[in-house]
Backbone as a ProteinNet text record, in pm:
[ID]
protein_1_A
[PRIMARY]
AIVDELVAHGEVRRGHIGATVQGLNPELAQAFGIRRLEGVVVTEVEPDSPADRAGLEVGDVITRVGDRPVREANDYRARAAVVMVGDAFEVAYVRAGEPRSGRIEVGPEEFEKVPGDRLAAGLSGARLQTLRDPEGGEATGGVVLLAVQQGSRPWQVGLRPGDVIVAANGQPVRNMTELARAVKRSRSRLVVRILRGGAYYDVRLAR
[TERTIARY]
8742.2	8899.2	8953.9	8892.3	9014.7	8929.2	8811.2	8727.9	8765.9	8799.4	8816.9	8967.8	9070.9	9156.8	9184.2	9152.9	9093.3	9017.9	8889.3	8845.7	8955	9046.6	9164.3	9248.8	9298.7	9447.3	9488	9368.8	9356.9	9391.9	9422.8	9509.3	9510	9544.3	9545	9706.5	9692.4	9803.6	9815.1	9897.3	9876.2	9930.5	9914.7	9973.3	10077.9	10148.4	10216.8	10254.9	10232.9	10253.5	10386.5	10424.7	10590.4	10592.5	10552.6	10482.5	10516.3	10568.3	10562.5	10508.4	10444.4	10368.9	10343.1	10272.3	10287.1	10199.2	10139.7	10003.9	10088	9997	10015.2	10026.5	10127.8	10062.8	10157	10135.5	10161.4	10324.8	10411.3	10538.5	10574.5	10487.6	10550.2	10517.1	10411.6	10393	10505.1	10538.3	10637.2	10745.5	10773.2	10898.6	10913.1	10794.6	10803.7	10720.6	10672.3	10590.9	10478.4	10443.7	10292.5	10158.6	10111	10013.4	9877.7	9818.6	9740.6	9787.1	9673	9684.4	9633.3	9573.6	9467.1	9546.9	9554.9	9633.7	9774.1	9807.4	9927.5	10052.6	10164.7	10300.3	10355.5	10416.2	10564.2	10667.8	10736.7	10817.9	10981	10920.4	11001.9	10896.1	10988.3	10965.9	11045.7	11002.4	11103.1	11143.1	11292.6	11279	11195.6	11182.6	11094.5	10937.7	10933.3	10723.8	10693.1	10512	10396.2	10387	10444.1	10465.1	10549.5	10676.2	10752.3	10744.4	10666	10640.2	10500.2	10438.2	10326.2	10402.2	10488.1	10589.8	10581.1	10516.2	10527.9	10630.4	10660.5	10819.6	10824.2	10902.9	10889.7	10860.8	10748.1	10725.9	10587.7	10521.3	10412	10298.6	10193.7	10108.7	9944	9959.8	9853.9	9733.1	9615.1	9489.5	9379.8	9404.4	9291.2	9382	9313.3	9411.1	9271.6	9293.3	9110	9001.7	8869.9	8795.2	8761.2	8857.2	8851.9	8937.7	8864.9	8969.8	9057.9	9186.6	9265.8	9270.4	9257.3	9246.2	9345	9374.9	9522.5	9553.7	9669.2	9743.1	9684.6	9546.1	9480.8	9389.5	9366.2	9263.6	9373.6	9499.3	9598.5	9583.7	9633.6	9644.3	9548.1	9457.2	9354.6	9302.6	9326.4	9355.6	9456.3	9548.1	9678.7	9657.4	9574.5	9594.1	9505.7	9462.3	9334.4	9367.4	9512.4	9512.2	9584.7	9585.4	9589.2	9693.5	9733.8	9814.8	9746.9	9762.5	9653.2	9586.8	9558.6	9502.6	9557.5	9466.5	9489.4	9414.2	9447.2	9408.8	9443.9	9351.3	9396.8	9471	9582.5	9610.4	9593.5	9595.8	9544	9613.5	9757.5	9819.1	9871.9	9909.9	9944.1	10077.5	10204.6	10315.5	10309.2	10445.8	10431.9	10328.9	10233.4	10104.2	9988.8	10060	9967.6	9910.3	9758.2	9730.9	9778.1	9837.1	9854.5	9771.1	9784.1	9801.8	9837.9	9796.3	9950.5	9819.9	9870	9807.9	9878.8	9863.7	9926.4	9882.3	9970.7	9938.1	10004.4	9968.8	10021.2	10042.3	10147.3	10133.3	10166.4	10119	10152.3	10225.5	10224.7	10335.1	10424.9	10355	10463.9	10465.4	10619.5	10628	10769.1	10759.4	10915.5	10976.8	10979.8	11129.4	11187.6	11319.4	11407.8	11544.2	11529	11727.7	11799.3	11898.7	12032.5	12121.7	12124.2	12202	12136.1	12013.5	11972.4	12009.5	12043.6	12118.6	12261.3	12310.9	12494.9	12509.6	12640.1	12674.5	12692.3	12794.5	12846.5	12722.2	12595.2	12458.7	12397.3	12485.4	12382.6	12424	12319.8	12248.7	12199.4	12175.7	12086.1	11917.1	11848.2	11715.7	11647	11615.2	11630.7	11460.2	11361.9	11278.4	11318.6	11195	11176.5	11116.7	11229.4	11148.7	11018	10887.4	10836.9	10763.3	10677.9	10540.2	10456.4	10432.4	10373.4	10207.1	10176.1	10072.6	10020.4	10105.3	10061.7	10108.1	10179.1	10297.9	10361.9	10434.4	10460.5	10629.7	10725.2	10827.3	10883	10991.1	11034	11162.3	11216.8	11314.2	11472.3	11511.6	11646.9	11541.6	11618.4	11627.4	11695.8	11601.6	11606.5	11684.2	11744.2	11783.5	11708	11683.7	11539	11602.7	11686.9	11758.9	11924.9	12018.7	12162	12200.7	12225.9	12273.4	12374.9	12427.7	12555.5	12617.4	12738.5	12893.1	12840.5	12758.4	12792.9	12819	12872	12925.3	12903.2	12764.5	12760.5	12755.9	12695.8	12732.6	12892.5	13005.4	13153	13168	13145.1	13143.1	13056.4	12990	12926.1	12795.3	12750.6	12607.6	12493.2	12417.8	12316.2	12155.6	12102.7	11964.2	11876.1	11815.7	11746.5	11827.1	11955.1	12079.9	11988.6	11997.6	11884.3	12016.8	11979.4	12135.4	12068	12129.7	12056.9	12149.9	12265.9	12320.8	12426.5	12389	12484	12614	12745	12820.8	12822.7	12779.9	12738.3	12604	12507	12385.1	12286.4	12157.3	12101.5	11997.4	11975	11874.2	11747.3	11617.1	11537.7	11433	11486.2	11386.5	11477.5	11405.3	11468.7	11494.6	11425.3	11456.1	11581.3	11597.2	11717.9	11813.3	11795	11944.2	11964.1	11866.6	11921.6	12013	11947.7	11985.3	12095	12182.5	12327.6	12396.1	12313.5	12445.2	12467	12395.3	12387.5	12466.4	12487.6	12621.7	12717.2	12755.8	12879.6	12955.6	13101.7	13141.2	13217.6	13320.5	13353.3	13374.6	13337.2	13349.7	13194.8	13170.2	12948.9	13030.4	13019.7	13014.7	12891.3	12824.1	12713.7	12726.2	12578.6	12581.3	12494.4	12494.6	12409.6	12334.8	12216	12254.7	12182.4	12234	12208.3	12224.8	12123.5	12110.2	12120.8	12068.3	12146.9	12247.1	12359.1	12459.5	12496.6	12562.7	12602.4	12740.5	12716.2	12863.9	12837.2	12998.1	12974.8	13103.3	13028.5	13054.8	13084.5	13197.4	13262.7	13183.2	13096.3	13085.8	13094.9	13127	13153	13062.3	13101.5	13016.3	12946.7
15446.1	15521.1	15577.2	15500.9	15562.3	15692.4	15698.8	15818	15895	15875.1	16004.8	16062.3	15993.8	16016.7	16085.5	16051.5	16157.3	16258.6	16284.5	16401.6	16522.7	16426.6	16556	16560.9	16438.4	16486.7	16451.3	16445.8	16423.3	16341.7	16229	16126.9	16001.9	15867.2	15820.9	15772.8	15794.5	15801.3	15631.5	15520	15420.6	15393.6	15323.2	15315.6	15181.6	15164.8	15024.8	14980.7	14871.9	14787.8	14780.3	14702.4	14661	14552.8	14433.2	14326.6	14229.3	14140.9	14017	13901.4	13833.3	13681.5	13591.6	13492.5	13356.3	13302.8	13233.7	13120.8	13040.2	12995.6	12844.5	12706.6	12645.4	12498.1	12389.1	12258.5	12244.4	12208.9	12181.3	12254.3	12360.1	12483.4	12607.8	12592.9	12579.4	12604.5	12508.8	12394.1	12299.3	12416.6	12460.4	12528.7	12625.6	12719.6	12831.9	12781.9	12669	12593	12646.3	12638.5	12728.7	12557.4	12583.1	12447.8	12501.9	12595	12669.1	12656.9	12681.9	12656.3	12759	12866.1	12964	13094.7	13195.5	13286.2	13290	13386.8	13418.8	13462.7	13381.8	13397.9	13475.8	13593.4	13704.7	13644.3	13658.9	13628.5	13713.7	13884.8	13980.8	14046.5	14190.7	14313.2	14436.7	14473.1	14616	14684.2	14780.1	14829.3	14995.5	15018.9	15105.9	15158.5	15039.9	15075.7	15033.1	15059.8	15053.7	14964.8	14854.7	14695.2	14672.5	14739.9	14762.3	14810.4	14947.5	15029.4	14950.7	14871.6	14782.1	14741.4	14662.7	14537.3	14390.3	14424.3	14238.8	14210.9	14054.2	14017.5	13887.4	13821.1	13737.4	13594.1	13554.9	13413.9	13470.7	13587.5	13617.5	13567.9	13509.7	13469.5	13592	13617.8	13743.7	13681.8	13720.4	13622.3	13754.6	13919.7	13994.6	14098.9	14207.6	14322.4	14385	14487.6	14609.4	14508.9	14542.4	14427.8	14292.5	14270.4	14117.5	14015.4	13949.9	13782	13742.6	13728.1	13673.5	13541.2	13439.8	13316.2	13213.8	13319.8	13253.7	13369.8	13409.5	13461.6	13606	13506.7	13621.9	13740.2	13692.8	13763.1	13855.5	13843.1	14026.3	14079.1	13962.7	14057.3	14143	14100.7	14198.4	14328.4	14301.6	14401	14474.5	14446	14573.1	14616.1	14586.1	14626.5	14752.9	14766.2	14915.7	14993.5	14927.9	15095.9	15172.8	15296.9	15401.4	15508.9	15620.1	15665.3	15758.5	15748.6	15828	15747.4	15582.4	15486.1	15416.7	15410	15358	15220.9	15096.6	15008.7	14908.3	14825.8	14707.5	14582.6	14524.4	14407.3	14311.7	14161.7	14084.1	13972.4	13889	13821.3	13699	13625.6	13544.1	13515.8	13518.1	13522.2	13420.8	13287.1	13191	13121.5	13196.3	13058.2	13145.2	13276.2	13390.2	13530.7	13522.7	13637.9	13796.6	13846.3	13968	14056.4	14190.7	14288.7	14460.5	14505	14588.7	14729.3	14857.6	14921.4	14988	14926.3	14994.8	15129.3	15223.8	15355.7	15356.6	15411	15497	15578.1	15692.7	15811.7	15880	15995.9	16088.5	16069.1	16033.7	16015.5	15900.1	15813.2	15685	15583.5	15571.8	15452.3	15421.6	15331.4	15328.6	15363	15512.8	15588.1	15531.9	15475.6	15551	15587	15641.4	15707.5	15626.5	15656.9	15586.7	15523.1	15608.6	15542.1	15397	15394.5	15266.4	15106.3	15186	15068.1	15068.6	15143.2	15144.7	15315	15304.7	15421.8	15490.8	15461.7	15489.6	15570.4	15597.9	15598.2	15701.1	15718.2	15849.7	15978.5	16020.5	16130.8	16162.4	15992.3	16003.2	15990	15980.1	15886	15832.3	15700.1	15595.1	15532.2	15484.3	15418.8	15398.4	15217.5	15128.6	15236.8	15196.5	15292.6	15199.5	15294.6	15152.4	15250.1	15165.7	15247	15341	15481.2	15571.1	15480.6	15408	15400.1	15256.2	15195	15032.1	15022.6	15121.9	15110.3	14977	14908.7	14756.2	14825	14751.1	14791.1	14798.7	14884.4	14859.2	14753.3	14799.1	14757.9	14817.3	14867.5	14935.5	15005.3	15124.1	15195.4	15298.5	15406.5	15555.6	15646.3	15692.9	15833	15953.9	15972.8	16101.2	16180.6	16202.5	16308.9	16278.6	16368.9	16313.6	16507.1	16470.2	16636.8	16633.3	16751.6	16822.1	16814	16745.8	16725.4	16562.2	16508.5	16401.4	16315.6	16210.5	16042.3	16009.4	15992.7	15941.1	16071.9	16203.5	16314.7	16310.6	16254.6	16263.5	16193.9	16091.1	15976.1	16009.1	16113.6	16116.3	16087.6	16060.7	16020.1	16140.5	16110	16190.2	16147.4	16291.3	16252.1	16183.8	16120.9	16068.9	15926.2	15890	15803.2	15651.9	15596	15459.9	15330.4	15278.3	15170.9	15026.2	14966.2	14855.1	14757.2	14739.9	14622	14687.7	14559.9	14587.3	14441.3	14499.7	14360.7	14260.6	14322.8	14212	14125.7	14187	14105.2	14212.9	14166.6	14244.2	14306.9	14420.7	14523.3	14564	14471.4	14527.4	14596.9	14606.4	14649.7	14713.3	14724.8	14796.2	14669.8	14569.4	14436.1	14366.4	14384.4	14329.1	14397.5	14539.8	14602	14616.4	14606.5	14574.7	14462	14352.7	14178.7	14187.4	14289.2	14278.1	14367.5	14433.5	14533.5	14404.3	14337.5	14280.2	14137.9	14128.9	14002.9	14052.7	14192.9	14242.3	14261.8	14279.5	14291.8	14465.6	14505.4	14623.8	14684.9	14569.5	14632.7	14658.5	14761.7	14775.8	14873.9	14780.6	14850.9	14846.8	14974	14964.4	14983.5	14973.2	15012.5	15119	15234.6	15333.9	15343.9	15392.9	15430.8	15548.1	15593.7	15794.9	15803.3	15851.1	15908.5	15842	15703.2	15570.6	15546.9	15552.8	15488.8	15434.1	15330.5	15252.3	15295	15347.3	15387.2	15266.8	15247.7	15161.4	15278	15261.9	15362	15270.3	15267.4	15216.7	15282.6	15243.7	15285.1	15237.4	15330.9	15278.1	15156.1	15035.2	14989.1	15010.7
3199.9	3222.4	3070.2	2974.1	2829.7	2825.3	2786.7	2762.9	2866.1	2984.2	3101.4	3009.6	3006.9	2925.4	2854.4	2721.1	2638.3	2607.5	2757	2717.8	2867.8	2932.5	3006.5	2921.8	2827.8	2803.8	2660.3	2573.9	2437.1	2353.6	2471.7	2434.2	2566.8	2522.6	2597	2688.6	2791.3	2879.9	2942.7	2895.9	2970.7	3055.9	3172.9	3297.1	3270.9	3383.1	3418.7	3551.6	3521.4	3706.5	3720.8	3602	3667	3738.4	3712.1	3729.1	3599.1	3634.1	3505.4	3600.7	3499	3566.8	3470.7	3567.6	3438.9	3551.7	3493.1	3483.8	3594.7	3695.4	3796.5	3714.3	3733.8	3691.7	3786.3	3800.2	3946.3	3932	3815	3840.3	3869.2	3837.4	3881.4	3977.1	4070.5	4178.9	4271.7	4266.4	4291.2	4317.3	4281.6	4252.2	4342.9	4392.8	4451.7	4595.9	4599.5	4718.4	4761.2	4638.3	4652.3	4623.6	4758.3	4725.6	4610.1	4624	4570.9	4372.3	4289.6	4195.3	4132.1	4164.8	4112.1	4153.1	3980.2	4061.3	4000.8	3975.7	3876.3	3992	3947.4	4035.4	3977.2	4061.7	4023.7	3991.4	3867.4	3830.3	3816.4	3797	3812.2	3793.1	3905.6	3957.2	3959.5	3836.5	3766.4	3880.3	3907	4059.6	4001.6	4113	4154	4082.9	4082.7	4003.4	4064.4	4026.1	4140.4	4156.9	4117.7	4189.7	4280.3	4268.6	4367	4508.9	4456.5	4600.6	4666.2	4577.6	4690.2	4788.9	4714.6	4846.6	4762.6	4595.9	4605	4537.1	4534.1	4522.7	4414.8	4355.5	4328.8	4393.1	4325	4406.3	4468.6	4497.5	4543.2	4413.1	4511.1	4384.1	4416.4	4321.3	4276.9	4290.5	4349.5	4330.1	4302.7	4336.8	4274.7	4257.8	4153.5	4102.3	4117.7	4226	4205.3	4250.6	4190.8	4173.1	4158	4083.6	3970.3	4002.5	4047.6	4079.8	3960.3	4018.1	3939.6	3928.4	3843.3	3815.8	3744.6	3640	3558.5	3497.1	3398.4	3325.9	3276.5	3227.4	3107.5	3196.5	3305.3	3393	3430	3480.8	3524.2	3410.8	3279.8	3118	3089.3	3165.6	3112.7	3195.3	3336.5	3391.8	3359.8	3367.8	3321.6	3186	3057.6	3014.5	2987.3	3076.4	3106.3	3195.1	3226.3	3411.2	3307.3	3386.3	3301.6	3404.3	3342.8	3448.2	3556.9	3669.3	3748	3856.4	3799.6	3896	4031.3	4069.7	4194.5	4274.2	4285.4	4301.6	4464.2	4524.2	4592.8	4464.5	4560.1	4484.3	4574.1	4587.2	4663.1	4627.5	4750.3	4663	4817.6	4793.2	4899.3	4910.1	5001.3	4989.2	5137.7	5073.7	5132.8	5267	5199.6	5258.1	5339.2	5324.3	5406.3	5296.1	5301.5	5229	5282.9	5223.7	5189.7	5104.7	5083.4	5025.1	5044.8	4875.4	4893.5	4794.6	4764.2	4678.2	4585.2	4475.3	4334.8	4311.2	4283.1	4248.7	4126.4	4032	3891.7	3868.8	3966.7	3972.2	3828.6	3819.9	3645.2	3637.8	3490.7	3391.9	3469.2	3539.6	3576.6	3494.6	3417.9	3338.2	3412.5	3532	3565.5	3569.2	3603.4	3596.1	3701.1	3719.3	3775.9	3786.7	3920.2	3934.9	3907.5	3821.7	3808	3936.1	3995.2	4152.4	4239.7	4145.3	4198.4	4132.9	4052.1	3943.2	3965.6	3970.7	3960.9	4005.1	4041.6	4140.6	3952.6	3875.4	3742.4	3663.7	3737.9	3677.3	3764.5	3882.4	3940.5	3922.4	3871.1	3867.9	3699.5	3677.6	3502.1	3605	3495.3	3564.5	3368.9	3413.3	3382.7	3326	3171.8	3177.4	3085.3	3065.7	3000.6	2872.2	2719.4	2608.7	2522.5	2585.5	2530.9	2408	2349.2	2235.5	2283.7	2237.1	2300.3	2290.2	2174.7	2163	2226.6	2241.6	2336.7	2462.7	2481.3	2602.5	2609.2	2515.4	2522.2	2482.6	2576.8	2560.3	2433.2	2374.2	2221.4	2182.7	2308.4	2303.9	2363.5	2519	2488.5	2666.2	2695.7	2843	2804.3	2756	2741.5	2848.6	2856	2972.1	2959.5	3008.4	3052.4	3084.4	3159.1	3247.8	3241.6	3227.3	3282.6	3388.7	3465.6	3525.9	3494.6	3476.6	3391.6	3535	3484	3572.5	3678	3638.9	3687.3	3607.1	3725	3637.7	3490.8	3489.3	3336.9	3238.9	3307	3198.2	3196.9	3222.4	3235	3120.1	3136.6	3050.5	2925.3	2894.2	2758.2	2722.2	2859.3	2799.2	2847.5	2761.3	2684.4	2745.7	2779.7	2765.5	2644.9	2603.3	2472	2436.3	2492.5	2450.3	2523.8	2429.4	2458.5	2477.9	2642.5	2650.6	2571.6	2457.7	2432.1	2482.7	2553.8	2603.1	2729.4	2792.9	2932.3	2932.5	2967.4	2911.7	2863.2	2726.1	2611.6	2604	2689.2	2690.2	2617	2574.7	2477.1	2658.3	2634.3	2733.3	2645.4	2731.8	2628.8	2752.4	2850.1	2958.3	3059.3	3140.8	3311.1	3369.7	3372.8	3460.5	3391.5	3244.6	3212.4	3229	3245	3306.9	3430.3	3499.2	3619.2	3691.2	3576.2	3563.5	3562.1	3444.5	3416.3	3496.6	3583.8	3655.5	3750.7	3799.2	3919.1	3895.2	3786.6	3724.8	3683.5	3732.3	3695.3	3821.3	3789.3	3937.7	3906.5	3881.7	3864.4	3705.5	3608.3	3502.7	3408.7	3384.4	3310.1	3242.5	3061.4	2986.1	2932.3	2898.8	2831.7	2698.4	2562.2	2428	2475.3	2362.3	2344.1	2234.3	2209.3	2049.9	2047.7	1956.3	1983.8	1797.9	1745.2	1603.5	1525.3	1570.8	1426	1461.8	1587.2	1589.7	1711.3	1740.2	1849.1	1891.7	2030.4	2094.7	2244.7	2265.4	2374.4	2488.1	2646.2	2729.4	2892.5	2931.3	3085.3	3155.6	3242.7	3374.8	3526.7	3595.4	3690.4	3765.7	3823.7	3906.1	3994.9
[MASK]
+++++++++++++++++++++++++++++++++++++++++++++++++++++++++++++++++++++++++++++++++++++++++++++++++++++++++++++++++++++++++++++++++++++++++++++++++++++++++++++++++++++++++++++++++++++++++++++++++++++++++++++++

C-alpha cells in the first residue's frame, strides 16, 4: 500500500481511524463488564472519524481489523500504522457480549475533518481537524481550522483558516477528542485560545 501511495501521489498519505484503544487486563475488563481478555477496548472515538461512522463506541472490544486478529494493543497499533487514505476494511468487535462488525472507510484526505457545528454553535461555519505531523500522522498539539465561512459566527469573532486551537476554557487541547470533551464540559461560556503567527489570542464563542 505504501508503494502504491508513492507511485500514485509521490508521497505517503497516511490515513487515520479515529479510535483510541487500550489492551485488556482483568481490572479494565471488569470496569467495562467484559468477560474476555483478548482484544482491545475502545476508550475514545473521535467525532465524525472513520471509527465513528463505522459505529464504534467506547467500551467496544475490537477483535479483528481487516484480515488480522487483534489480541492485544500492539496488534491494533501495527494495523493502524499502515492505514492509508482510500483504505476500506471490516472491523469485528464485541459489544455487551454480542459480536458485531462495521466497515472502516478512510476517504480521500481523511484526517477526521469535522464540521464545527458538530462541536458548538459558535463554531458553525468552520471546519476543523486535529493538527498532525504530515510525515508520521501523529497529533502535534491542537486543532486547526481548515476553513471558516465568511460571515459565519466564528468569522465574526475573528477566527480564520489556519488558526490552531490549543486550549478551551483553560484546558489544553491536543486533538479533536479533547476539544469535544472541553465543549461538553462547558455551559454557556466557551473561550478558546488560538495560535496564529506565533502569537496567542483568546476568543469567546457561543456554546
